[in-house]
N, CA, C, O and CB atoms as a CASP TS submission, in Angstrom:
PFRMAT TS
TARGET T0000
AUTHOR 0000-0000-0000
METHOD Language model
MODEL 1
PARENT N/A
ATOM      1  N   MET     1     105.496 -65.570 -21.717  1.00  0.00           N
ATOM      2  CA  MET     1     106.075 -66.148 -20.529  1.00  0.00           C
ATOM      3  C   MET     1     104.964 -66.836 -19.742  1.00  0.00           C
ATOM      4  O   MET     1     103.901 -66.254 -19.524  1.00  0.00           O
ATOM      5  CB  MET     1     106.793 -65.070 -19.674  1.00  0.00           C
ATOM      6  N   SER     2     105.204 -68.036 -19.328  1.00  0.00           N
ATOM      7  CA  SER     2     104.218 -68.795 -18.579  1.00  0.00           C
ATOM      8  C   SER     2     104.779 -69.134 -17.204  1.00  0.00           C
ATOM      9  O   SER     2     105.917 -69.588 -17.089  1.00  0.00           O
ATOM     10  CB  SER     2     103.816 -70.077 -19.339  1.00  0.00           C
ATOM     11  N   ALA     3     103.979 -68.915 -16.158  1.00  0.00           N
ATOM     12  CA  ALA     3     104.405 -69.208 -14.798  1.00  0.00           C
ATOM     13  C   ALA     3     103.178 -69.398 -13.930  1.00  0.00           C
ATOM     14  O   ALA     3     102.103 -68.878 -14.231  1.00  0.00           O
ATOM     15  CB  ALA     3     105.307 -68.084 -14.237  1.00  0.00           C
ATOM     16  N   GLU     4     103.345 -70.146 -12.850  1.00  0.00           N
ATOM     17  CA  GLU     4     102.260 -70.275 -11.883  1.00  0.00           C
ATOM     18  C   GLU     4     102.224 -69.015 -11.011  1.00  0.00           C
ATOM     19  O   GLU     4     103.226 -68.316 -10.864  1.00  0.00           O
ATOM     20  CB  GLU     4     102.439 -71.559 -11.006  1.00  0.00           C
ATOM     21  N   ILE     5     101.058 -68.746 -10.443  1.00  0.00           N
ATOM     22  CA  ILE     5     100.881 -67.548  -9.623  1.00  0.00           C
ATOM     23  C   ILE     5     101.873 -67.532  -8.471  1.00  0.00           C
ATOM     24  O   ILE     5     102.432 -66.478  -8.166  1.00  0.00           O
ATOM     25  CB  ILE     5      99.447 -67.468  -9.085  1.00  0.00           C
ATOM     26  N   ARG     6     102.108 -68.662  -7.825  1.00  0.00           N
ATOM     27  CA  ARG     6     103.041 -68.680  -6.685  1.00  0.00           C
ATOM     28  C   ARG     6     104.458 -68.327  -7.123  1.00  0.00           C
ATOM     29  O   ARG     6     105.201 -67.708  -6.362  1.00  0.00           O
ATOM     30  CB  ARG     6     103.034 -70.060  -6.008  1.00  0.00           C
ATOM     31  N   GLU     7     104.845 -68.716  -8.346  1.00  0.00           N
ATOM     32  CA  GLU     7     106.167 -68.348  -8.864  1.00  0.00           C
ATOM     33  C   GLU     7     106.276 -66.840  -9.049  1.00  0.00           C
ATOM     34  O   GLU     7     107.313 -66.244  -8.758  1.00  0.00           O
ATOM     35  CB  GLU     7     106.443 -69.065 -10.197  1.00  0.00           C
ATOM     36  N   ILE     8     105.203 -66.229  -9.532  1.00  0.00           N
ATOM     37  CA  ILE     8     105.196 -64.778  -9.732  1.00  0.00           C
ATOM     38  C   ILE     8     105.274 -64.063  -8.391  1.00  0.00           C
ATOM     39  O   ILE     8     106.009 -63.085  -8.258  1.00  0.00           O
ATOM     40  CB  ILE     8     103.932 -64.337 -10.503  1.00  0.00           C
ATOM     41  N   LEU     9     104.529 -64.533  -7.396  1.00  0.00           N
ATOM     42  CA  LEU     9     104.527 -63.888  -6.085  1.00  0.00           C
ATOM     43  C   LEU     9     105.863 -64.026  -5.379  1.00  0.00           C
ATOM     44  O   LEU     9     106.306 -63.084  -4.722  1.00  0.00           O
ATOM     45  CB  LEU     9     103.432 -64.469  -5.220  1.00  0.00           C
ATOM     46  N   HIS    10     106.517 -65.175  -5.496  1.00  0.00           N
ATOM     47  CA  HIS    10     107.778 -65.403  -4.782  1.00  0.00           C
ATOM     48  C   HIS    10     108.996 -64.881  -5.536  1.00  0.00           C
ATOM     49  O   HIS    10     110.071 -64.748  -4.953  1.00  0.00           O
ATOM     50  CB  HIS    10     107.953 -66.874  -4.513  1.00  0.00           C
ATOM     51  N   GLY    11     108.842 -64.590  -6.805  1.00  0.00           N
ATOM     52  CA  GLY    11     109.952 -64.058  -7.590  1.00  0.00           C
ATOM     53  C   GLY    11     109.559 -62.776  -8.294  1.00  0.00           C
ATOM     54  O   GLY    11     109.905 -62.570  -9.457  1.00  0.00           O
ATOM     55  N   ALA    12     108.834 -61.908  -7.590  1.00  0.00           N
ATOM     56  CA  ALA    12     108.240 -60.710  -8.189  1.00  0.00           C
ATOM     57  C   ALA    12     109.260 -59.814  -8.886  1.00  0.00           C
ATOM     58  O   ALA    12     108.945 -59.205  -9.908  1.00  0.00           O
ATOM     59  CB  ALA    12     107.525 -59.917  -7.130  1.00  0.00           C
ATOM     60  N   GLU    13     110.479 -59.724  -8.349  1.00  0.00           N
ATOM     61  CA  GLU    13     111.473 -58.830  -8.947  1.00  0.00           C
ATOM     62  C   GLU    13     111.814 -59.229 -10.376  1.00  0.00           C
ATOM     63  O   GLU    13     112.234 -58.387 -11.169  1.00  0.00           O
ATOM     64  CB  GLU    13     112.736 -58.815  -8.106  1.00  0.00           C
ATOM     65  N   LYS    14     111.640 -60.505 -10.713  1.00  0.00           N
ATOM     66  CA  LYS    14     111.923 -60.996 -12.062  1.00  0.00           C
ATOM     67  C   LYS    14     110.894 -60.490 -13.075  1.00  0.00           C
ATOM     68  O   LYS    14     111.171 -60.453 -14.274  1.00  0.00           O
ATOM     69  CB  LYS    14     111.953 -62.524 -12.069  1.00  0.00           C
ATOM     70  N   TYR    15     109.706 -60.102 -12.598  1.00  0.00           N
ATOM     71  CA  TYR    15     108.616 -59.714 -13.482  1.00  0.00           C
ATOM     72  C   TYR    15     108.374 -58.202 -13.546  1.00  0.00           C
ATOM     73  O   TYR    15     107.461 -57.756 -14.240  1.00  0.00           O
ATOM     74  CB  TYR    15     107.363 -60.396 -13.043  1.00  0.00           C
ATOM     75  N   VAL    16     109.171 -57.421 -12.840  1.00  0.00           N
ATOM     76  CA  VAL    16     109.002 -55.969 -12.831  1.00  0.00           C
ATOM     77  C   VAL    16     109.214 -55.428 -14.247  1.00  0.00           C
ATOM     78  O   VAL    16     110.211 -55.735 -14.900  1.00  0.00           O
ATOM     79  CB  VAL    16     109.992 -55.298 -11.827  1.00  0.00           C
ATOM     80  N   GLY    17     108.261 -54.623 -14.705  1.00  0.00           N
ATOM     81  CA  GLY    17     108.350 -54.014 -16.025  1.00  0.00           C
ATOM     82  C   GLY    17     107.890 -54.906 -17.162  1.00  0.00           C
ATOM     83  O   GLY    17     107.968 -54.512 -18.325  1.00  0.00           O
ATOM     84  N   GLN    18     107.409 -56.107 -16.846  1.00  0.00           N
ATOM     85  CA  GLN    18     106.934 -57.022 -17.873  1.00  0.00           C
ATOM     86  C   GLN    18     105.416 -57.155 -17.799  1.00  0.00           C
ATOM     87  O   GLN    18     104.812 -56.962 -16.744  1.00  0.00           O
ATOM     88  CB  GLN    18     107.605 -58.398 -17.726  1.00  0.00           C
ATOM     89  N   GLN    19     104.825 -57.484 -18.920  1.00  0.00           N
ATOM     90  CA  GLN    19     103.399 -57.760 -18.945  1.00  0.00           C
ATOM     91  C   GLN    19     103.193 -59.212 -18.532  1.00  0.00           C
ATOM     92  O   GLN    19     103.837 -60.118 -19.061  1.00  0.00           O
ATOM     93  CB  GLN    19     102.787 -57.478 -20.356  1.00  0.00           C
ATOM     94  N   VAL    20     102.292 -59.419 -17.585  1.00  0.00           N
ATOM     95  CA  VAL    20     102.014 -60.761 -17.075  1.00  0.00           C
ATOM     96  C   VAL    20     100.536 -61.055 -17.274  1.00  0.00           C
ATOM     97  O   VAL    20      99.684 -60.239 -16.921  1.00  0.00           O
ATOM     98  CB  VAL    20     102.414 -60.893 -15.569  1.00  0.00           C
ATOM     99  N   THR    21     100.233 -62.209 -17.833  1.00  0.00           N
ATOM    100  CA  THR    21      98.848 -62.646 -17.998  1.00  0.00           C
ATOM    101  C   THR    21      98.571 -63.745 -16.987  1.00  0.00           C
ATOM    102  O   THR    21      99.304 -64.732 -16.911  1.00  0.00           O
ATOM    103  CB  THR    21      98.574 -63.142 -19.456  1.00  0.00           C
ATOM    104  N   VAL    22      97.508 -63.569 -16.209  1.00  0.00           N
ATOM    105  CA  VAL    22      97.129 -64.539 -15.196  1.00  0.00           C
ATOM    106  C   VAL    22      95.920 -65.308 -15.696  1.00  0.00           C
ATOM    107  O   VAL    22      94.915 -64.714 -16.085  1.00  0.00           O
ATOM    108  CB  VAL    22      96.831 -63.850 -13.836  1.00  0.00           C
ATOM    109  N   ALA    23      96.021 -66.639 -15.685  1.00  0.00           N
ATOM    110  CA  ALA    23      94.911 -67.492 -16.109  1.00  0.00           C
ATOM    111  C   ALA    23      94.438 -68.305 -14.914  1.00  0.00           C
ATOM    112  O   ALA    23      95.245 -68.864 -14.172  1.00  0.00           O
ATOM    113  CB  ALA    23      95.331 -68.426 -17.287  1.00  0.00           C
ATOM    114  N   GLY    24      93.159 -68.366 -14.740  1.00  0.00           N
ATOM    115  CA  GLY    24      92.570 -69.102 -13.632  1.00  0.00           C
ATOM    116  C   GLY    24      91.137 -68.653 -13.471  1.00  0.00           C
ATOM    117  O   GLY    24      90.531 -68.144 -14.413  1.00  0.00           O
ATOM    118  N   TRP    25      90.601 -68.836 -12.304  1.00  0.00           N
ATOM    119  CA  TRP    25      89.244 -68.375 -12.061  1.00  0.00           C
ATOM    120  C   TRP    25      89.223 -67.517 -10.801  1.00  0.00           C
ATOM    121  O   TRP    25      90.006 -67.722  -9.874  1.00  0.00           O
ATOM    122  CB  TRP    25      88.267 -69.570 -11.931  1.00  0.00           C
ATOM    123  N   VAL    26      88.315 -66.559 -10.794  1.00  0.00           N
ATOM    124  CA  VAL    26      88.196 -65.616  -9.686  1.00  0.00           C
ATOM    125  C   VAL    26      87.380 -66.263  -8.580  1.00  0.00           C
ATOM    126  O   VAL    26      86.240 -66.677  -8.789  1.00  0.00           O
ATOM    127  CB  VAL    26      87.545 -64.282 -10.149  1.00  0.00           C
ATOM    128  N   ARG    27      87.984 -66.341  -7.396  1.00  0.00           N
ATOM    129  CA  ARG    27      87.279 -66.893  -6.240  1.00  0.00           C
ATOM    130  C   ARG    27      86.483 -65.806  -5.531  1.00  0.00           C
ATOM    131  O   ARG    27      85.317 -66.007  -5.188  1.00  0.00           O
ATOM    132  CB  ARG    27      88.268 -67.549  -5.264  1.00  0.00           C
ATOM    133  N   THR    28      87.119 -64.644  -5.308  1.00  0.00           N
ATOM    134  CA  THR    28      86.433 -63.515  -4.697  1.00  0.00           C
ATOM    135  C   THR    28      86.949 -62.229  -5.328  1.00  0.00           C
ATOM    136  O   THR    28      88.077 -62.168  -5.815  1.00  0.00           O
ATOM    137  CB  THR    28      86.638 -63.501  -3.154  1.00  0.00           C
ATOM    138  N   ALA    29      86.108 -61.209  -5.311  1.00  0.00           N
ATOM    139  CA  ALA    29      86.505 -59.889  -5.805  1.00  0.00           C
ATOM    140  C   ALA    29      85.770 -58.842  -4.986  1.00  0.00           C
ATOM    141  O   ALA    29      84.589 -58.998  -4.675  1.00  0.00           O
ATOM    142  CB  ALA    29      86.197 -59.727  -7.337  1.00  0.00           C
ATOM    143  N   ARG    30      86.488 -57.760  -4.635  1.00  0.00           N
ATOM    144  CA  ARG    30      85.849 -56.666  -3.905  1.00  0.00           C
ATOM    145  C   ARG    30      86.543 -55.362  -4.221  1.00  0.00           C
ATOM    146  O   ARG    30      87.746 -55.331  -4.484  1.00  0.00           O
ATOM    147  CB  ARG    30      85.867 -56.928  -2.391  1.00  0.00           C
ATOM    148  N   ASP    31      85.783 -54.294  -4.195  1.00  0.00           N
ATOM    149  CA  ASP    31      86.295 -52.946  -4.415  1.00  0.00           C
ATOM    150  C   ASP    31      86.321 -52.201  -3.097  1.00  0.00           C
ATOM    151  O   ASP    31      85.351 -52.225  -2.338  1.00  0.00           O
ATOM    152  CB  ASP    31      85.441 -52.186  -5.456  1.00  0.00           C
ATOM    153  N   VAL    32      87.435 -51.541  -2.829  1.00  0.00           N
ATOM    154  CA  VAL    32      87.575 -50.710  -1.648  1.00  0.00           C
ATOM    155  C   VAL    32      88.145 -49.376  -2.108  1.00  0.00           C
ATOM    156  O   VAL    32      89.331 -49.271  -2.422  1.00  0.00           O
ATOM    157  CB  VAL    32      88.488 -51.389  -0.562  1.00  0.00           C
ATOM    158  N   LYS    33      87.295 -48.365  -2.143  1.00  0.00           N
ATOM    159  CA  LYS    33      87.663 -47.023  -2.607  1.00  0.00           C
ATOM    160  C   LYS    33      88.378 -47.098  -3.948  1.00  0.00           C
ATOM    161  O   LYS    33      87.746 -47.431  -4.951  1.00  0.00           O
ATOM    162  CB  LYS    33      88.555 -46.316  -1.571  1.00  0.00           C
ATOM    163  N   ALA    34      89.670 -46.800  -4.001  1.00  0.00           N
ATOM    164  CA  ALA    34      90.401 -46.715  -5.281  1.00  0.00           C
ATOM    165  C   ALA    34      91.113 -48.022  -5.631  1.00  0.00           C
ATOM    166  O   ALA    34      91.808 -48.080  -6.646  1.00  0.00           O
ATOM    167  CB  ALA    34      91.425 -45.578  -5.227  1.00  0.00           C
ATOM    168  N   CYS    35      90.960 -49.071  -4.820  1.00  0.00           N
ATOM    169  CA  CYS    35      91.647 -50.344  -5.074  1.00  0.00           C
ATOM    170  C   CYS    35      90.636 -51.466  -5.304  1.00  0.00           C
ATOM    171  O   CYS    35      89.502 -51.420  -4.827  1.00  0.00           O
ATOM    172  CB  CYS    35      92.579 -50.701  -3.894  1.00  0.00           C
ATOM    173  N   ALA    36      91.079 -52.457  -6.038  1.00  0.00           N
ATOM    174  CA  ALA    36      90.268 -53.666  -6.219  1.00  0.00           C
ATOM    175  C   ALA    36      91.119 -54.850  -5.781  1.00  0.00           C
ATOM    176  O   ALA    36      92.308 -54.919  -6.092  1.00  0.00           O
ATOM    177  CB  ALA    36      89.782 -53.830  -7.717  1.00  0.00           C
ATOM    178  N   PHE    37      90.513 -55.768  -5.067  1.00  0.00           N
ATOM    179  CA  PHE    37      91.192 -56.973  -4.612  1.00  0.00           C
ATOM    180  C   PHE    37      90.524 -58.172  -5.290  1.00  0.00           C
ATOM    181  O   PHE    37      89.306 -58.338  -5.226  1.00  0.00           O
ATOM    182  CB  PHE    37      91.145 -57.100  -3.043  1.00  0.00           C
ATOM    183  N   VAL    38      91.341 -58.997  -5.935  1.00  0.00           N
ATOM    184  CA  VAL    38      90.824 -60.157  -6.629  1.00  0.00           C
ATOM    185  C   VAL    38      91.631 -61.369  -6.186  1.00  0.00           C
ATOM    186  O   VAL    38      92.859 -61.364  -6.262  1.00  0.00           O
ATOM    187  CB  VAL    38      90.884 -59.969  -8.174  1.00  0.00           C
ATOM    188  N   GLU    39      90.942 -62.406  -5.723  1.00  0.00           N
ATOM    189  CA  GLU    39      91.602 -63.655  -5.369  1.00  0.00           C
ATOM    190  C   GLU    39      91.424 -64.598  -6.559  1.00  0.00           C
ATOM    191  O   GLU    39      90.303 -64.950  -6.926  1.00  0.00           O
ATOM    192  CB  GLU    39      91.012 -64.276  -4.031  1.00  0.00           C
ATOM    193  N   VAL    40      92.549 -65.000  -7.157  1.00  0.00           N
ATOM    194  CA  VAL    40      92.541 -65.850  -8.330  1.00  0.00           C
ATOM    195  C   VAL    40      93.095 -67.216  -7.959  1.00  0.00           C
ATOM    196  O   VAL    40      94.096 -67.311  -7.249  1.00  0.00           O
ATOM    197  CB  VAL    40      93.355 -65.217  -9.477  1.00  0.00           C
ATOM    198  N   ASN    41      92.455 -68.263  -8.431  1.00  0.00           N
ATOM    199  CA  ASN    41      92.906 -69.631  -8.184  1.00  0.00           C
ATOM    200  C   ASN    41      93.310 -70.236  -9.513  1.00  0.00           C
ATOM    201  O   ASN    41      92.547 -70.183 -10.477  1.00  0.00           O
ATOM    202  CB  ASN    41      91.798 -70.488  -7.489  1.00  0.00           C
ATOM    203  N   ASP    42      94.502 -70.812  -9.574  1.00  0.00           N
ATOM    204  CA  ASP    42      94.938 -71.460 -10.813  1.00  0.00           C
ATOM    205  C   ASP    42      95.053 -72.974 -10.641  1.00  0.00           C
ATOM    206  O   ASP    42      95.690 -73.655 -11.444  1.00  0.00           O
ATOM    207  CB  ASP    42      96.282 -70.882 -11.269  1.00  0.00           C
ATOM    208  N   GLY    43      94.437 -73.481  -9.596  1.00  0.00           N
ATOM    209  CA  GLY    43      94.317 -74.911  -9.449  1.00  0.00           C
ATOM    210  C   GLY    43      95.329 -75.545  -8.593  1.00  0.00           C
ATOM    211  O   GLY    43      95.307 -76.762  -8.409  1.00  0.00           O
TER
END
């Protein structure tokens, strides 16, 4: 399944229980205790 990141974010219920592969480049990444936050840009 191929989709842009904004499509995944705005239609998240459609992707529940499915494996999603995100392609792009990492703009920022940080770890906070047990969570990691990654900002991905797909252009």
